[in-house]
C-alpha positions in Angstrom: 0.0 0.0 0.0 1.1 3.5 -0.7 0.7 6.0 2.1 1.0 9.8 1.5 -1.0 12.8 0.4 -3.2 12.6 -2.6 -1.7 15.1 -5.1 -4.6 14.9 -7.7 -6.8 17.6 -6.1 -3.9 20.0 -5.7 -2.8 19.6 -9.3 -6.4 20.2 -10.4 -6.7 23.4 -8.5 -3.3 24.7 -9.8 -4.3 23.9 -13.4 -7.6 25.7 -13.0 -5.8 28.8 -11.7 -3.2 28.7 -14.4 -5.9 28.5 -17.1 -7.8 31.4 -15.5 -4.7 33.6 -15.5 -3.8 32.7 -19.1 -7.3 33.5 -20.3 -7.6 36.8 -18.4 -4.3 38.1 -19.8 -5.3 37.3 -23.4 -8.3 39.6 -23.0 -6.3 42.7 -22.0 -5.0 44.6 -25.0 -3.9 48.1 -25.9 -7.6 49.3 -26.1 -7.8 48.9 -22.3 -5.0 51.4 -21.7 -5.2 55.2 -21.7 -2.4 56.9 -23.5 -0.9 59.8 -21.5 1.9 62.2 -22.4 4.9 60.9 -20.5 8.1 62.9 -20.5 10.6 61.7 -23.1 14.2 62.4 -23.5 14.7 64.7 -26.5 17.0 63.4 -29.2 19.5 65.6 -30.9 17.7 65.2 -34.3 14.4 66.5 -33.0 13.9 70.2 -33.6 13.0 72.3 -30.5 9.4 73.6 -30.5 9.2 77.3 -31.5 6.7 78.0 -28.7 5.9 76.7 -25.3 2.7 74.6 -25.1 -0.4 76.3 -23.7 -1.0 74.6 -20.3 -4.6 74.1 -19.2 -5.3 72.7 -15.8 -8.8 71.7 -14.7 -10.5 69.5 -12.1 -13.4 67.2 -12.4 -15.6 66.6 -9.4 -19.1 65.3 -8.5 -21.7 68.0 -8.6 -25.3 68.1 -7.6 -27.3 65.1 -8.8 -24.2 63.0 -9.3 -23.1 64.6 -12.5 -19.5 65.5 -13.2 -18.6 69.1 -12.9 -15.5 70.8 -14.5 -13.7 73.7 -12.8 -10.7 75.5 -14.2 -9.5 76.5 -17.7 -12.1 79.3 -17.8 -15.0 77.1 -16.7 -16.7 77.1 -13.3 -19.2 74.4 -12.4 -19.7 73.4 -16.1 -20.6 70.0 -17.4 -18.3 67.9 -19.6 -20.1 69.1 -22.8 -19.1 72.7 -22.0 -15.5 71.5 -21.7 -15.7 69.9 -25.1 -16.9 73.3 -26.6 -14.0 75.1 -24.8 -11.5 72.6 -26.1 -12.9 73.0 -29.7 -12.5 76.8 -29.4 -8.9 76.4 -28.2 -8.0 74.0 -31.0 -9.6 76.3 -33.5 -7.4 79.2 -32.4 -4.2 77.2 -32.0 -2.7 73.9 -33.1 -3.7 70.9 -30.9 0.1 70.1 -30.6 0.5 73.3 -28.6 -2.0 72.4 -26.0 -1.1 70.5 -22.8 -3.9 69.4 -20.5 -3.6 68.5 -16.9 -6.8 66.8 -15.5 -7.3 66.4 -11.7 -10.3 64.1 -11.1 -11.7 63.7 -7.7 -11.8 60.2 -6.2 -15.6 60.0 -6.5 -15.7 60.9 -10.2 -16.8 57.9 -12.4 -14.0 56.5 -14.5 -16.2 56.7 -17.6 -16.2 60.5 -17.4 -12.4 60.6 -17.2 -12.3 58.3 -20.3 -14.8 60.5 -22.0 -12.6 63.6 -21.5 -9.6 61.6 -22.8 -11.5 60.5 -25.9 -12.7 64.1 -26.5 -9.0 65.3 -26.5 -8.0 62.4 -28.8 -10.7 63.3 -31.3 -9.5 66.9 -31.3 -5.9 65.9 -31.9 -4.7 66.9 -28.4 -2.0 64.4 -27.4 -0.5 66.0 -24.4 -2.8 64.9 -21.6 -1.8 64.2 -18.0 -3.7 63.0 -15.0 -2.9 64.5 -11.6 -3.8 63.1 -8.2 -6.3 65.1 -6.3 -4.9 66.5 -3.0 -6.1 64.6 0.1 -9.2 66.0 1.6 -9.5 66.7 5.3 -12.0 64.4 7.0 -15.3 66.1 7.9 -16.7 65.9 11.4 -13.4 65.3 13.2 -13.2 66.0 16.9 -11.7 69.3 18.0 -7.9 69.4 18.1 -7.5 66.9 15.2 -6.6 67.9 11.6 -9.7 69.0 9.8 -11.6 69.4 13.0 -12.9 72.4 14.9 -10.9 74.8 17.1 
């Protein structure tokens, strides 16, 4: 008689996990990734741009009713459609290559709205898009004497 642990159940579980990971990595492709303007080292053959890019910074936060609200870049409390009109105006006045956008989404903004802004910029030819992390918010309702609390 052979005494020892039965290895068959363990091998079955490992094979199922392996197949799961192989199948899930095959689904991910470049369409799942957002392209952002990352800094690159300039080569000697590239000509220097004749003008500095126009830098626009705006934030996206949740407004009343759960809609996303844009603040900054000449907009205050506007919806995403107003941002699109503003970007269309800017690309009509100047080349899209001369625009650099910095977007600061709040943590409660739906990711679909961030992707929508990114697609909007891509459709207008704006390639220099960066995402900034929102500054941490002080907790509300903290006891006095703690950061974010009363006197």
